[in-house]
N, C-alpha and C positions, 0 to 999 in steps of 0.2 A: 845432104849426104849424112848418113848416120850409121852407127853400129848399135845393135841391140841384142842383148843376150836373152832377156826374159820377154821381150816384146813391148815393154813400156816405152822405151826410147823410140821404137818404130811407130807407136801410136802418136807420140808427140810429133815425130817427123811428118806424119800424115796431116796433122792439124797445121803445122808450119807450112806445108806445101799448099794446103787449101787457102791459107791466108795470102801466100805469095801469088797464087793464081787468081786471086780476087781483084788484082790490079789490071786494068786493060793493057793490052799489047805485051803481055808477059808469057813466056814459055817456061814451064817448070819441068825439070827432070828430078824424080825422086829415086835416089840410089842408095843401096846398102854398100858399105865399104868393100864388101867381098865382090861386088859387081861393078863398082865405080872404077873408071880408068882416068889416066892423066888427061886424055882427050875430053872427058866430061868436065874436068876442071878448067881446061883451056877454053872450052866452048862458052862457059857462063860468064856473065858480068858480075854476078853476086852469088854467094854461097852461104847457106845456113848449115852448120855442122853440129851434130848431136852425138853425145856419148853418155853411156851410163857412168855414174861416179863409181870408181873403183879405188879403194884406199885413198879417197879424197882427191882423186885426179882422173885423168883420161884413161879409159880402157886401152890396153896395149894394142888391140886390133886397130883402133883409130890412130893412135900414135905411129904405129908401124906403117900405116897407109901414107901418112905424111912424110915419114922418114925414107920410105922406099919408092912407092908408086908416084907420089907427087914431086919427089926431089928433082927429077930432070927439068921441071918447070921453074925451079928457083933460079933467078928472080924474074922470070919471064911473065909472071902473072901479076906483077906489081900494079896497083891501082884498082884492082877489083874491090868489091865491098863484101864483108863477111860478118856473120853473127853466130851465136852459139846457143845450144840448149842442152839440158841434162836431166836425167832421171836418177834419183838416188833412193837408197833403201828407206829413208825416213826423213823427217824434218831435221834440219841441221846436220844432214848427212854428207855435206860437201858439194852440193850441186852448184852453188855459186863459185866455189873454188874450181870446179871442173870447167865451168863456162869461162872463167878467167884464163885457165890453162889453154883451153881451145883458142881463145882470142890471142894469146901469146904466140901460138903456132901460126895463126893467120897473119899476125903482124910480122913474124919472121919471114914470111913470103911476100911482104909488102902490101898486104891487103889493108884497107881501111876497115876498122871495126867500130861499132857504135853501141851505145847504151840507149835505153828507152826510159824517159822520165815518167811515163804514164803509170798510173795505177789502173788496172783493168777492173778492179773491184776493191771495196774497202779491204786494206791489208794485203792485197795481191799486186806485187810489183814485178817488173822484169828489167830492172836497171842493168843487169849484167847478161841478160838472156832469159829465156823461159826455163823455169826449174819446177820439177814436180817430185813429190815423194811417192815413188811408185808410178803408176799410170795416171794420165790426166782424168781424174774421176768426176770433176764437176765443171759447171759452165765457166767459172772464172779461170780454171787451169787450162781449159781448151781455148778460151779467149786469149790467154797469155801466149799460147803457141801460135794461134792465128794472127795475133797482133805482131808478133816477131816476124813472121813470114810476110805479112802485108807491109810492114815498115821496111824490110829488106827490099822488096820490089819498088816501093815508093822512092827509096833513096837511089836505087839503080836507075829508075826512070828519070829522076830529077838530076842527079849528078853525072851519070854516064851517058844517058840518052838525051839529055838536055830538054826534058819535058817538064817545065816548072808547074804545070797544072797538077802534077802528082806529088808536089812537095808535102811531106807529112806534117810540116808545121801548120799547114792550112787544112788538115784533115777534119772530117766532121763526125768522128766516132766518139763515144762516151769516154771521158777522162775523169776519173774520180780523184779525190784528194785523200791524203792519209788521214 
């Protein structure tokens, strides 16, 4: 689920969805907050949420969705798995702060959130979620988004669906070091 004003966060959401769908036995719904319902959230076992960075935090459209639309589900959705992604206006524009703020929202609903220790390329991490300055322009930024979605599906398959063969700790994709 995402909110996107300029289209950059929507591009990221598409890459996250591709990564999530790359894991067997996973069904993905890609929803803009304007079209997402509480039923969509109740339906899923895991959710990746994305917002552009606005003034160093979540865009009000995303925050409003959680405050109003999702609120009847609190705490009924406890135990799901969630992660975050953000597009900002530039490097050091607050994308990681926005991911952390999104994770705090998820934690308040009782969702488990995760970080990813991987480097998807030299100097490209997603410890707090996938972050881009603007749109995902290059292979490493797209891979960060894909990896976030894939890792979400792997954790859902492992921890919720009890399919240990999908455990991301045993994954066979490239992991770079700093």
